[in-house]
C-alpha positions in Angstrom: -18.1 -40.3 27.7 -18.6 -37.7 25.0 -18.4 -34.5 27.0 -15.2 -33.0 28.4 -15.4 -31.6 31.9 -13.9 -28.1 31.7 -11.9 -28.5 34.9 -10.2 -31.6 33.6 -9.3 -30.4 30.1 -5.5 -30.7 29.6 -3.1 -29.7 26.9 -3.8 -32.9 25.0 -7.5 -31.9 24.6 -6.9 -28.4 23.4 -7.3 -29.4 19.7 -10.8 -30.6 20.7 -12.1 -27.7 22.8 -11.2 -24.6 20.8 -9.4 -21.5 22.0 -12.0 -20.1 24.3 -12.6 -23.3 26.3 -9.0 -24.2 26.3 -8.1 -20.9 27.8 -10.7 -21.1 30.5 -9.5 -24.7 31.4 -5.9 -23.3 31.7 -7.2 -20.7 34.1 -9.1 -23.2 36.3 -5.9 -25.4 36.5 -4.0 -22.3 37.6 -6.4 -21.6 40.5 -8.6 -18.8 39.0 -12.3 -18.8 39.7 -14.2 -19.8 36.5 -17.8 -20.9 36.3 -17.9 -24.7 36.0 -19.1 -26.5 32.9 -18.2 -28.9 30.1 -17.2 -28.8 26.4 -18.9 -30.5 23.5 -15.8 -31.3 21.5 -15.3 -30.4 17.9 -15.4 -34.2 17.0 -19.1 -34.1 17.7 -19.6 -31.2 15.2 -17.6 -33.1 12.7 -19.6 -36.3 13.2 -22.9 -34.4 13.0 -21.9 -32.8 9.7 -20.8 -36.1 8.2 -23.7 -38.3 9.6 -26.3 -35.9 8.2 -24.5 -35.6 4.8 -24.2 -31.9 5.3 -20.5 -31.9 4.5 -21.2 -32.8 0.9 -24.1 -30.3 0.6 -22.0 -27.5 2.1 -19.1 -28.2 -0.1 -21.3 -28.1 -3.2 -22.8 -24.8 -2.1 -19.4 -23.2 -1.4 -18.0 -24.4 -4.8 -20.5 -22.3 -6.7 -20.6 -19.3 -4.2 -19.5 -15.9 -5.5 -18.0 -14.4 -2.4 -18.0 -10.9 -4.0 -21.9 -11.0 -4.0 -23.0 -10.2 -0.4 -26.6 -11.3 -1.2 -25.4 -14.7 -2.4 -23.2 -15.1 0.7 -26.2 -14.3 2.9 -28.5 -16.8 1.1 -26.0 -19.6 1.2 -25.1 -19.1 4.8 -28.7 -19.0 5.8 -29.4 -22.2 3.9 -26.5 -24.0 5.7 -27.6 -22.7 9.1 -31.2 -23.8 8.6 -30.0 -27.2 7.6 -27.9 -27.6 10.8 -30.6 -26.4 13.1 -33.2 -28.6 11.3 -31.3 -31.9 11.9 -31.3 -33.6 15.3 -28.1 -34.5 17.0 -27.4 -38.2 17.8 -29.2 -39.5 20.9 -26.1 -40.3 22.9 -25.0 -36.7 22.9 -28.4 -35.3 23.7 -28.8 -37.7 26.6 -25.4 -36.9 28.1 -26.0 -33.1 27.8 -29.4 -33.6 29.4 -28.0 -35.5 32.4 -25.2 -33.0 32.9 -27.5 -30.0 33.0 -30.8 -31.2 34.4 -31.9 -29.5 37.7 -28.7 -27.3 37.8 -30.1 -23.8 37.0 -29.5 -21.8 33.9 -26.6 -22.2 31.5 -24.4 -20.2 29.1 -23.8 -21.9 25.7 -20.8 -20.4 24.0 -19.1 -21.2 20.7 -15.4 -22.1 20.9 -14.1 -22.2 17.3 -11.0 -24.3 16.7 -9.4 -21.5 14.6 -10.4 -18.8 17.1 -7.9 -16.3 18.5 -5.1 -17.4 16.1 -2.5 -14.6 15.8 -2.8 -14.6 12.0 -6.6 -15.0 11.7 -8.5 -13.8 14.8 -12.0 -15.2 14.7 -13.0 -13.8 18.1 -16.6 -12.8 18.2 -17.5 -14.3 14.8 -19.8 -17.1 16.3 -22.7 -17.0 18.7 -23.2 -17.1 22.5 -26.5 -17.8 24.3 -27.1 -16.9 27.9 -29.8 -17.9 30.5 -30.5 -21.2 28.7 -32.8 -23.7 30.4 -31.4 -27.3 30.8 -34.0 -28.7 28.3 -32.9 -26.2 25.7 -29.1 -26.7 25.9 -29.0 -29.3 23.1 -30.9 -27.0 20.8 -28.5 -24.1 21.5 -25.5 -26.3 20.9 -26.9 -26.9 17.4 -27.4 -23.1 17.1 -23.7 -22.6 18.0 -22.7 -25.1 15.4 -24.9 -23.2 12.9 -23.3 -19.9 13.9 -20.0 -21.3 12.4 -21.7 -20.4 9.2 -22.6 -16.8 9.9 -21.9 -14.5 7.0 -19.2 -12.7 8.8 -17.5 -15.9 9.9 -17.6 -17.4 6.4 -16.4 -14.3 4.7 -13.6 -13.8 7.3 -12.4 -17.4 6.8 -12.5 -16.9 3.0 -10.6 -13.6 3.2 -8.0 -15.1 5.5 -7.6 -18.3 3.5 -8.8 -20.5 6.4 -10.4 -23.7 4.9 -14.2 -23.7 5.6 -14.6 -27.4 6.3 -11.2 -28.4 7.6 -11.6 -26.6 10.9 -14.7 -26.8 13.1 -16.4 -25.6 16.2 -16.5 -26.8 19.8 -19.2 -25.7 22.2 -18.6 -24.5 25.8 -21.5 -25.0 28.3 -21.1 -23.2 31.7 -23.2 -22.5 34.7 -24.6 -19.0 34.5 -23.3 -16.7 37.3 -26.1 -15.0 39.1 -24.2 -11.7 38.6 -25.2 -8.7 40.5 -22.4 -6.8 38.8 -20.2 -7.5 35.8 -18.0 -5.8 33.3 -14.7 -5.9 31.4 -11.1 -5.1 32.2 -8.0 -4.2 30.3 -4.8 -4.8 32.2 -3.1 -2.2 30.0 -4.6 0.8 28.3 -5.6 -0.7 24.9 -5.1 2.6 23.0 -1.8 4.0 24.2 -0.4 1.0 26.1 0.0 2.8 29.4 0.7 0.7 32.5 -2.7 1.1 34.0 -5.7 -1.2 34.5 -9.0 0.0 33.0 -12.2 -1.5 34.4 -15.8 -0.9 33.2 -18.6 -2.1 35.4 -22.4 -2.1 35.6 -25.2 -3.9 37.4 -26.4 -7.3 36.4 -25.0 -9.3 33.5 -22.3 -8.0 31.1 -24.8 -8.1 28.2 -26.0 -4.6 29.2 -22.4 -3.3 28.5 -21.9 -5.5 25.4 -25.2 -4.4 23.8 -24.6 -0.7 24.6 -27.8 -0.1 26.5 -25.8 1.5 29.4 -22.7 3.6 29.7 -20.8 1.7 32.4 -18.8 3.1 35.3 -15.1 3.5 34.5 -12.2 2.9 36.9 -8.5 3.5 36.2 -6.0 1.9 38.5 -2.4 3.1 38.4 0.8 1.1 38.5 0.4 0.9 42.3 -2.9 -0.9 41.9 -4.9 2.0 43.5 -7.9 3.7 41.8 -6.6 7.0 40.5 -9.6 7.9 38.4 -13.3 7.0 38.5 -16.3 8.0 36.5 -19.7 7.0 37.7 -22.4 7.2 35.0 -26.2 7.0 35.1 -27.2 3.4 34.5 -30.9 3.3 33.8 -31.1 -0.3 32.8 -29.6 -3.7 33.6 -30.0 -7.3 32.5 -30.4 -9.9 35.2 -30.6 -13.7 35.2 -34.0 -15.0 33.8 -35.0 -18.1 31.9 -34.3 -17.7 28.1 -34.7 -13.9 28.5 -32.2 -11.2 27.9 -34.5 -8.2 28.1 -33.2 -5.2 30.0 -35.1 -3.9 33.0 -35.4 -0.4 34.4 -33.4 0.2 37.5 -35.0 2.1 40.3 -34.2 5.8 40.2 -32.2 5.8 43.5 -29.8 3.1 42.1 -29.1 4.5 38.7 -26.4 6.9 39.8 -24.8 4.5 42.4 -21.3 3.3 41.7 -21.3 -0.4 40.6 -18.0 -0.9 42.5 -16.4 0.7 45.4 -12.6 1.4 45.2 -11.7 -1.7 47.3 -13.6 -3.9 44.9 -12.2 -2.2 41.8 -8.7 -2.6 43.2 -9.3 -6.3 43.9 -10.5 -6.9 40.3 -7.4 -5.0 39.0 -5.1 -7.2 41.1 -6.8 -10.2 39.6 -6.2 -8.8 36.2 -2.5 -8.3 36.9 -2.3 -11.9 38.1 -3.8 -13.0 34.7 -1.3 -10.8 32.9 1.6 -12.4 34.7 0.2 -15.9 34.2 -0.3 -15.5 30.4 2.8 -13.3 30.0 0.9 -10.6 28.1 -1.7 -7.8 28.8 -5.2 -9.2 28.9 -8.7 -8.3 27.9 -10.9 -9.8 30.6 -14.7 -10.4 31.1 -15.7 -10.8 34.7 -18.9 -11.2 36.8 -19.4 -10.8 40.6 -21.8 -13.1 42.4 -22.2 -12.6 46.2 -18.9 -10.8 46.4 -16.9 -13.4 44.5 -15.4 -12.5 41.2 -15.7 -15.1 38.4 -13.6 -14.9 35.2 -15.7 -15.5 32.1 -13.0 -14.9 29.5 -9.4 -13.7 29.2 -7.5 -13.1 26.0 -4.6 -11.0 24.8 -5.3 -7.4 24.0 -5.0 -7.5 20.3 -4.5 -3.7 19.8 -1.1 -3.7 21.6 2.1 -3.8 19.6 5.6 -2.8 20.4 5.4 0.0 17.9 3.3 2.7 19.5 3.6 5.2 16.6 0.4 7.2 16.0 -0.7 7.5 12.4 -3.2 9.9 11.0 -5.3 9.7 7.8 -6.3 13.3 8.2 -3.1 14.8 6.7 -3.4 12.4 3.8 -6.8 13.8 3.2 -5.2 17.0 2.1 -3.0 15.4 -0.5 -3.6 11.7 -0.9 -7.2 10.7 0.1 -7.9 8.0 -2.4 -7.7 4.3 -2.1 -4.1 3.2 -2.9 -2.7 0.4 -5.0 0.7 -1.2 -4.3 2.1 0.2 -7.5 1.1 3.7 -6.8 2.4 3.6 -3.2 5.8 2.4 -4.5 5.9 5.4 -6.8 4.3 8.4 -5.0 5.2 7.0 -1.5 8.9 6.9 -2.4 8.9 10.4 -3.9 7.2 11.9 -0.8 9.4 10.0 1.6 12.8 10.4 -0.1 12.5 13.8 -1.8 9.9 15.7 0.2 10.6 14.5 3.7 14.2 13.1 4.0 16.0 15.2 1.4 14.1 18.3 2.4 14.7 17.7 6.1 18.5 17.2 5.5 18.6 20.5 3.6 16.7 22.4 6.4 18.7 20.7 9.2 15.8 18.9 10.6 17.9 15.8 11.4 15.3 14.4 13.8 13.0 13.7 10.8 15.4 12.1 8.3 15.3 8.6 9.9 11.6 8.3 10.5 9.0 6.7 8.2 6.6 9.4 6.9 3.8 7.3 5.5 2.3 3.8 5.7 -0.6 2.0 4.0 -3.4 0.7 6.2 -6.5 -0.8 4.7 -5.4 0.5 1.3 -5.3 4.1 2.5 -2.4 6.4 3.3 -1.6 7.4 6.9 1.0 10.0 7.9 3.3 9.7 11.0 1.9 12.0 13.7 5.4 12.2 15.3 6.8 13.7 12.1 3.9 16.1 11.7 4.1 17.2 15.3 7.8 17.8 15.0 7.2 20.0 11.9 4.6 22.0 13.8 7.1 22.9 16.5 9.3 24.6 13.8 6.4 27.0 13.1 5.0 29.8 15.4 2.0 28.9 17.7 -0.3 31.4 15.9 0.1 29.3 12.7 -1.2 26.1 14.5 -4.8 26.7 13.6 -7.8 24.5 14.4 -7.7 23.1 10.9 -4.1 21.9 11.2 -4.6 20.6 14.8 -7.5 18.5 13.4 -4.8 16.2 12.0 -4.3 14.9 15.6 -6.6 13.3 18.1 -8.7 15.8 20.2 -6.9 14.9 23.4 -3.5 15.9 21.9 -4.5 19.1 20.2 -4.1 21.5 23.1 -0.6 20.1 23.9 0.6 20.4 20.3 -1.0 23.8 19.8 0.9 25.2 22.9 4.2 23.4 22.4 7.2 25.7 22.4 8.4 27.0 19.0 11.9 25.9 17.9 12.4 29.4 16.5 16.2 29.2 16.0 15.9 25.9 14.1 13.4 27.6 11.9 15.6 30.6 11.2 18.6 28.3 10.6 16.4 26.2 8.2 15.6 29.3 6.1 19.3 30.2 5.9 20.2 26.6 4.9 17.5 26.7 2.1 18.9 30.0 0.8 22.4 28.4 0.6 21.7 24.8 -0.3 18.5 24.9 -2.3 17.7 28.5 -3.5 14.6 27.4 -5.4 13.1 26.6 -2.0 13.0 30.3 -1.0 9.4 31.7 -0.9 10.4 34.3 -3.5 11.6 31.7 -6.0 9.7 28.4 -5.6 6.7 29.3 -7.7 8.8 30.8 -10.5 11.0 27.7 -10.5 7.9 25.5 -10.7 6.5 27.4 -13.7 9.8 26.9 -15.5 9.8 23.2 -14.6 6.2 22.6 -15.7 6.9 24.1 -19.1 10.1 22.1 -19.6 8.5 18.8 -18.4 5.8 18.9 -21.0 8.4 19.7 -23.7 10.5 16.7 -22.5 7.5 14.4 -22.6 6.6 15.2 -26.3 8.9 12.4 -27.7 7.5 9.9 -25.2 3.9 10.8 -26.0 4.6 10.1 -29.7 6.1 6.7 -29.0 4.6 3.3 -29.7 5.5 1.6 -26.4 4.7 -1.8 -27.7 7.7 -1.6 -30.0 10.2 -1.0 -27.2 12.2 -3.8 -25.6 12.0 -4.3 -21.9 15.2 -2.5 -21.4 14.1 0.4 -23.5 10.8 0.6 -21.7 12.6 0.7 -18.4 14.9 3.4 -19.7 11.8 5.5 -20.6 10.6 5.2 -17.0 14.1 6.3 -15.7 14.2 9.3 -18.0 10.6 10.3 -17.1 11.4 10.0 -13.4 14.4 12.2 -13.6 12.3 14.7 -15.5 9.6 15.0 -12.8 11.6 14.7 -9.6 11.9 18.5 -9.6 8.2 18.6 -8.9 8.7 17.0 -5.6 11.7 19.1 -4.8 9.6 22.2 -5.1 6.3 21.1 -3.6 8.1 20.2 -0.4 8.3 24.0 0.1 5.4 25.3 -1.9 2.8 22.9 -0.6 3.6 23.0 3.1 5.7 25.9 4.4 4.6 28.4 1.7 1.0 27.5 1.0 -0.3 26.1 4.3 1.9 28.4 6.3 1.0 31.7 4.6 -2.7 30.9 4.2 -3.2 29.9 7.9 -1.3 33.0 9.0 -3.7 35.2 6.9 -6.7 33.3 8.3 -5.5 33.7 11.9 -4.8 37.5 11.4 -8.2 38.1 9.9 -9.8 36.3 12.9 -7.6 38.1 15.5 -7.6 41.6 13.9 -11.0 41.8 12.2 -13.0 39.1 14.0 -13.5 37.1 10.9 -14.7 34.0 12.8 -16.9 32.8 9.9 -14.0 32.9 7.5 -16.0 35.1 5.1 -13.2 37.7 4.7 -10.6 35.0 4.2 -12.8 33.3 1.6 -13.0 36.6 -0.4 -9.3 37.3 -0.5 -8.3 33.8 -1.7 -11.1 33.5 -4.3 -11.0 34.9 -7.8 -7.3 34.2 -8.3 -6.2 34.1 -11.8 -4.7 31.0 -13.4 -6.6 28.4 -11.4 -6.3 25.2 -13.5 -9.2 23.6 -11.8 -11.5 26.5 -12.5 -10.1 26.7 -16.1 -11.0 23.0 -16.5 -14.6 23.6 -15.2 -15.0 26.6 -17.5 -13.9 24.4 -20.5 -16.3 21.7 -19.5 -19.1 24.3 -19.1 -18.4 25.6 -22.6 -18.4 22.1 -24.0 -21.8 21.4 -22.3 -23.1 24.7 -23.7 -22.0 23.7 -27.2 -23.9 20.4 -26.8 -27.0 22.2 -25.6 -26.8 24.6 -28.6 -27.0 21.7 -31.0 -30.4 20.0 -30.7 -29.1 16.8 -32.4 -26.1 16.5 -30.1 -28.2 17.5 -27.1 -30.7 14.7 -27.8 -28.0 12.1 -28.3 -26.2 13.2 -25.1 -29.4 12.9 -23.1 -30.6 9.6 -24.4 -27.6 7.5 -25.2 -25.3 5.7 -22.7 -21.9 7.3 -22.6 -20.1 4.6 -24.7 -22.8 4.6 -27.3 -22.7 8.4 -27.5 -19.0 8.4 -28.1 -19.4 5.8 -30.9 -22.1 7.9 -32.7 -20.1 11.1 -32.2 -17.2 9.4 -34.0 -19.4 7.8 -36.8 -21.9 10.5 -37.5 -21.0 13.5 -39.6 -23.8 15.6 -37.9 -21.6 15.6 -34.8 -18.3 16.3 -36.5 -18.1 19.8 -35.1 -18.8 18.7 -31.5 -16.4 15.8 -31.9 -13.6 18.2 -32.7 -14.4 20.4 -29.7 -14.5 17.2 -27.5 -11.1 16.0 -28.8 -9.6 19.5 -28.4 -10.8 19.4 -24.7 -9.1 16.0 -24.2 -5.8 17.3 -25.7 -5.6 20.0 -23.0 -7.3 18.3 -20.0 -7.4 14.6 -20.8 -4.7 13.8 -18.2 -7.2 14.6 -15.5 -9.4 12.2 -13.6 -11.6 11.8 -10.5 -8.7 10.5 -8.5 -4.9 10.4 -8.2 -4.8 6.6 -8.0 -3.3 5.4 -11.3 -5.3 2.1 -11.2 -8.2 4.2 -12.4 -8.2 5.6 -16.0 -7.7 9.2 -16.9 -10.2 11.1 -19.0 -8.1 10.4 -22.2 -8.1 6.7 -21.3 -11.9 6.6 -20.7 -13.7 9.6 -22.2 -17.1 8.2 -20.9 -16.2 10.0 -17.7 -16.3 13.3 -19.5 -19.6 12.4 -21.1 -21.0 11.6 -17.6 -19.9 15.1 -16.5 -21.5 16.7 -19.5 -24.8 14.9 -18.8 -24.7 16.3 -15.3 -24.2 19.8 -16.7 -27.0 19.6 -19.3 -29.7 20.8 -16.9 -27.5 23.0 -14.7 -28.4 26.7 -14.4 -27.3 28.7 -17.5 -24.3 30.3 -15.8 -21.5 32.2 -17.4 -18.6 30.8 -15.4 -16.1 33.2 -17.0 -18.3 36.1 -16.0 -18.7 34.7 -12.5 -14.9 34.4 -12.2 -14.4 38.0 -13.4 -16.9 39.1 -10.7 -15.0 37.1 -8.1 -11.8 38.9 -9.1 -13.5 42.3 -8.6 -14.9 41.1 -5.3 -11.5 40.0 -4.1 -9.8 43.3 -5.1 -12.5 45.3 -3.3 -12.2 43.0 -0.2 -8.5 43.4 -0.2 -8.8 47.2 -0.3 -11.5 47.3 2.5 -9.5 44.9 4.7 -6.2 46.9 4.3 -8.1 50.1 5.2 -9.5 48.5 8.3 -6.2 47.1 9.4 -4.6 50.5 8.8 -6.9 52.0 11.5 -5.9 49.4 14.1 -3.2 50.0 16.8 0.2 49.6 15.0 -1.9 49.7 11.8 1.0 50.7 9.5 3.3 47.7 10.2 0.3 45.3 10.4 -0.9 46.5 7.0 2.5 46.1 5.4 2.9 42.6 6.9 -0.6 41.6 5.9 -0.1 42.8 2.3 3.2 40.8 1.9 1.9 37.6 3.5 -1.4 37.8 1.5 0.6 38.2 -1.7 2.4 34.9 -1.0 -0.7 33.2 0.4 -2.5 33.8 -2.9 0.5 32.8 -5.1 0.9 29.6 -3.2 -2.7 28.7 -3.0 -2.6 28.7 -6.8 0.7 26.8 -6.6 -1.1 24.2 -4.5 -4.0 23.9 -7.0 -1.9 23.9 -10.1 0.7 21.5 -9.0 -2.1 18.9 -9.1 -2.6 19.7 -12.8 1.0 18.8 -13.5 0.9 15.9 -11.2 -1.9 14.6 -13.3 0.4 14.9 -16.3 2.9 12.7 -14.6 0.3 10.1 -13.6 -1.2 9.9 -17.0 2.2 9.1 -18.5 3.1 6.7 -15.7 -0.2 4.9 -16.1 0.4 4.5 -19.8 3.9 3.0 -19.2 2.8 0.5 -16.5 -0.2 -0.5 -18.6 2.3 -1.6 -21.2 4.1 -3.6 -18.5 0.7 -5.2 -17.6 0.1 -6.1 -21.2 3.5 -7.8 -21.5 3.2 -9.6 -18.2 -0.2 -11.0 -19.1 1.1 -12.1 -22.5 3.8 -14.0 -20.8 1.4 -15.6 -18.3 2.9 -13.9 -15.3 -0.4 -12.2 -14.4 -4.0 -13.0 -15.2 -5.1 -9.5 -16.2 -3.3 -6.4 -17.5 -4.8 -4.5 -14.5 -3.0 -6.9 -12.1 0.1 -4.9 -12.7 -1.2 -2.3 -10.3 -1.0 -4.8 -7.4 2.8 -5.2 -7.8 5.3 -2.6 -6.6 7.6 -1.0 -9.2 10.5 -2.9 -7.6 8.7 -6.2 -8.1 7.9 -5.3 -11.7 11.5 -4.4 -12.6 12.8 -7.5 -10.8 10.5 -9.7 -12.9 11.5 -7.9 -16.0 15.1 -8.9 -15.1 14.3 -12.5 -14.7 13.4 -12.7 -11.0 9.8 -13.9 -11.4 8.4 -15.0 -8.0 4.8 -16.3 -7.7 3.3 -12.9 -8.6 -0.2 -14.3 -8.8 -0.1 -15.3 -5.1 1.0 -11.8 -4.1 -1.6 -10.1 -6.3 -4.7 -11.8 -5.1 -4.8 -10.7 -1.4 -3.6 -7.2 -2.4 -6.4 -6.9 -4.9 -9.0 -8.1 -2.3 -7.8 -5.5 0.2 -8.0 -2.8 -2.5 -11.5 -3.8 -3.5 -12.7 -4.1 0.1 -11.6 -0.5 1.0 -12.1 1.1 -2.4 -15.4 2.8 -1.4 -14.8 2.9 2.4 -12.8 5.1 4.6 -11.0 3.4 7.5 -10.7 5.2 10.9 -8.9 8.5 11.1 -6.2 7.3 13.5 -4.2 4.1 13.9 -1.8 3.2 16.8 -0.5 -0.4 16.8 -3.5 -2.5 15.9 -6.0 0.0 17.4 -8.1 2.3 15.2 -10.2 5.2 16.4 -12.1 8.4 15.3 -13.4 11.5 16.9 -16.6 13.5 15.5 -20.2 12.8 16.3 -22.2 14.3 19.2 -25.9 14.3 20.2 -27.4 17.5 21.5 -30.9 16.7 22.7 -32.7 15.3 19.6 -30.2 16.9 17.2 -27.2 15.1 15.9 -24.2 17.5 15.6 -21.5 16.2 13.2 -18.2 18.1 13.2 -15.7 18.4 10.4 -13.5 21.1 9.1 -14.9 24.5 8.0 -13.8 24.7 4.4 -16.1 27.4 2.8 -18.2 29.9 4.8 -22.0 30.2 4.8 -25.0 28.1 5.9 -27.5 26.2 3.9 -30.4 23.9 4.6 -31.4 21.5 1.9 -31.7 18.0 0.7 -28.8 15.6 0.6 -27.5 13.8 -2.5 -25.0 11.1 -1.6 -22.7 10.3 -4.6 -20.4 7.3 -4.3 -18.9 7.3 -7.8 -18.3 9.9 -10.5 -20.8 8.0 -12.7 -23.5 9.2 -10.4 -22.8 12.9 -10.9 -25.7 13.1 -13.4 -28.1 12.5 -10.5 -27.2 15.7 -8.6 -30.0 18.2 -8.7 -30.0 21.9 -8.3 -29.4 23.2 -4.8 -28.8 19.8 -3.4 -26.1 19.2 -0.8 -23.5 17.0 -2.4 -22.1 14.4 0.0 -19.2 12.3 -1.2 -15.9 10.8 -0.1 -13.6 13.4 -1.8 -13.7 15.7 -4.7 -10.8 15.7 -7.2 -10.9 18.2 -10.1 -13.1 15.8 -12.1 -15.9 16.3 -9.6 -16.0 20.0 -9.3 -17.7 20.8 -12.6 -21.1 20.4 -11.0 -20.3 22.8 -8.1 -22.1 25.6 -10.0 -25.5 23.9 -9.4 -25.2 22.5 -5.8 -26.2 24.3 -2.6 -23.5 22.9 -0.3 -20.7 20.3 -0.1 -19.8 17.7 2.5 -16.7 15.4 2.0 -15.3 12.6 4.1 -11.7 13.9 3.5 -9.9 17.1 2.8 -9.2 20.4 4.6 -9.4 24.1 3.9 -7.0 24.0 1.0 -8.4 20.8 -0.6 -9.7 21.1 -4.2 -13.3 20.9 -3.0 -12.8 23.7 -0.5 -11.1 26.0 -3.0 -13.7 25.5 -5.7 -16.6 25.8 -3.1 -15.2 29.2 -2.1 -15.0 30.2 -5.8 -18.6 29.4 -6.3 -19.7 30.8 -2.9 -21.2 27.5 -1.5 -20.8 26.4 2.1 -18.6 23.4 2.6 -17.6 21.1 5.4 -14.7 18.6 4.9 -13.1 15.8 6.9 -16.5 14.3 8.0 -15.7 10.6 8.6 -18.4 8.3 7.3 -20.4 11.1 5.7 -21.6 8.9 2.9 -23.0 6.4 5.4 -24.3 8.9 8.0 -26.4 10.9 5.5 -29.0 9.6 3.2 -30.2 10.9 -0.2 -33.3 13.0 0.3 -32.5 13.8 4.0 -32.9 17.4 5.0 -29.9 18.8 6.9 -28.4 22.2 7.9 -24.8 22.7 6.8 -22.8 25.4 8.7 -19.6 26.1 6.8 -18.7 28.9 9.2 -18.3 26.5 12.1 -17.6 23.3 10.2 -20.7 21.5 11.6 -23.8 19.7 10.2 -27.1 19.4 12.1 -29.6 16.6 11.6 -32.8 16.7 13.6 -33.9 13.2 14.9 -37.3 13.9 13.4 -35.7 14.1 10.0 
């Protein structure tokens, strides 16, 4: 006998049946009601692959497959699947399946992969399931399940998780279809926050209606006592019922659409069944169930993969303000340590915030930085409630924002903290931090002059390490000052001003706030943009340079600029620009080159500016200064006429003074951070060159996929298998380089909040970053090389905008970014140029399409897209 009867599968057969079938067999043996059926063991798949010669063919196809090419993966997988479906199975198997299913109704044919549900490589959901299959079609659908082992997702998943493609295989589970009048899913523990409660979702007919999303199921929550404590009955317009080879939804009669799928007694019975399963397996379960004639059948039960012992909530939103880019292991070991040790722990010890010193501040998830919500929430409670604005609360999930916003202020701790700063770290006082930073910045560049002149290739390993140590000591003061200037002083003062303007002068749109923080002198990002605009104007004024810039690829242009005497004057201006601003780039991440490392990036920006409106940015900036000064005068006059106008006016004037100073502090610290990153990158590129020369790594760039600790250990003779470490890290980096993972992570669960339909209009919510509204065409830009495609008055949609992007802001009509807040670079420069901006819109580069017409509301932080568009 070939087939294994499900009810008789024991532990000795688990290697033949796969995880799903083995789990159901375990449940039957323990007395749970599971639909009867049988398993086509994995040995039949293996025999089929060998007998047909497909094992040799598949191996040859995989040998030459480039897994980095999605189109090639799709073609290869389709070719393998077609080959499997096109070959008949052996007669003995087909006959046995036929005799086991004939005349016994409809069947479910389900994949049960041998590698499925492993703790280290979960394959759940990667292969296919077929429902409502007629007996004479079961064999065909078994072959389809075999073929589904070669779905693109499954093949890529195995490749990425280093599971051999041909060593494992797939069993097929065949079960009698339950004539379900109701069905659904159940979690025996809340999968998001781990609460001790059972969550049940239910609808009419088969569970396919829920799985495919064609209905919003009813929801029941049973407390620890097993009783329903919360229910939500939704309108269920459609359902899927048992029908031969058909899975088409049918319209439910009107009277039934708003009827609860379960009564409380039934829901409590299903919850009790779930708790039995949890006890049986010893861990919370994710359960699929179906009800036939009042009897509940269990279709599947597996551990809830999102639960971990660590329930810490992490947010990417705060990282969007300071560290939004994809992150390499090397950069995390550098900046991550400086933020954790010198900004958080050392700063918290000085201020007496002892609750924060022992907690992790940041982690890396999918190559992006997440901040610990517990730390951020604790910091919030040290500041007054009026400073906890909507923009700051956006760092947290919507359901937590009201609680955090209304939490009691630890006022005495805050007062004591200021006293401790005045005694223990006087440069942290708001009156001194910016002055101390200006002194540090000047001295840092002076200290770096000898390093900049060095030929690093001539240094010994010990000397190179010593240069790193000296450089690190020189720039640590940066972090010891930004811990005050970036958070307490900059965010605190600016959000107080914003709140006062809203409360006192009804500035809901943020227009007044935008005016008083624009046109501030000494903004390094604006200075960079003006310098770029001047360089573009110089190119435009020389017809020869202009023609070369328009027609040549960037690398060719640079070569001709160097070789041709006709461009000597422009070459000097170009090199002078790089001397001052060459440390900048489109990202903080040091894996990517700076402008001085790769001047083609500057050429691309100049190309984008060639056809921009002929604007005098210096004149615009002077006009912004005058507009700000007039706005300040008008605002102070209006405040003076309010009740208690005199004290309010004085307080506003003082706080505004520091809000403006520390907004510039926030912008300009990035300029000097770029100076650090340029020099760090140069140093570690030298390590990369040496490691490649010694055969420790395959490429100089591989150095960025080791931590600094691993690099220094290798330098001192402790070389582990670095190549084995580098490969998976590099893949993770590449996979998430151009994608944003979800905003929040708790345990293994990820989630977002943002998108809402209002009738036929999609309302997408982010953070209001620059006031105004604009309706226009979208231009999605994924890389800085695409900046040249941006047209006049288009709405630029991109992941984030570092200083290298903002040069084109003078020509666009609006800005949408996936990351950032009201004090991000994109927001600051948008306000300078008077364009509406909305930041922190998760998935913006995927939601919007180039050429799509949308309305951008920078006042409310929303974007509207009509379904007809």
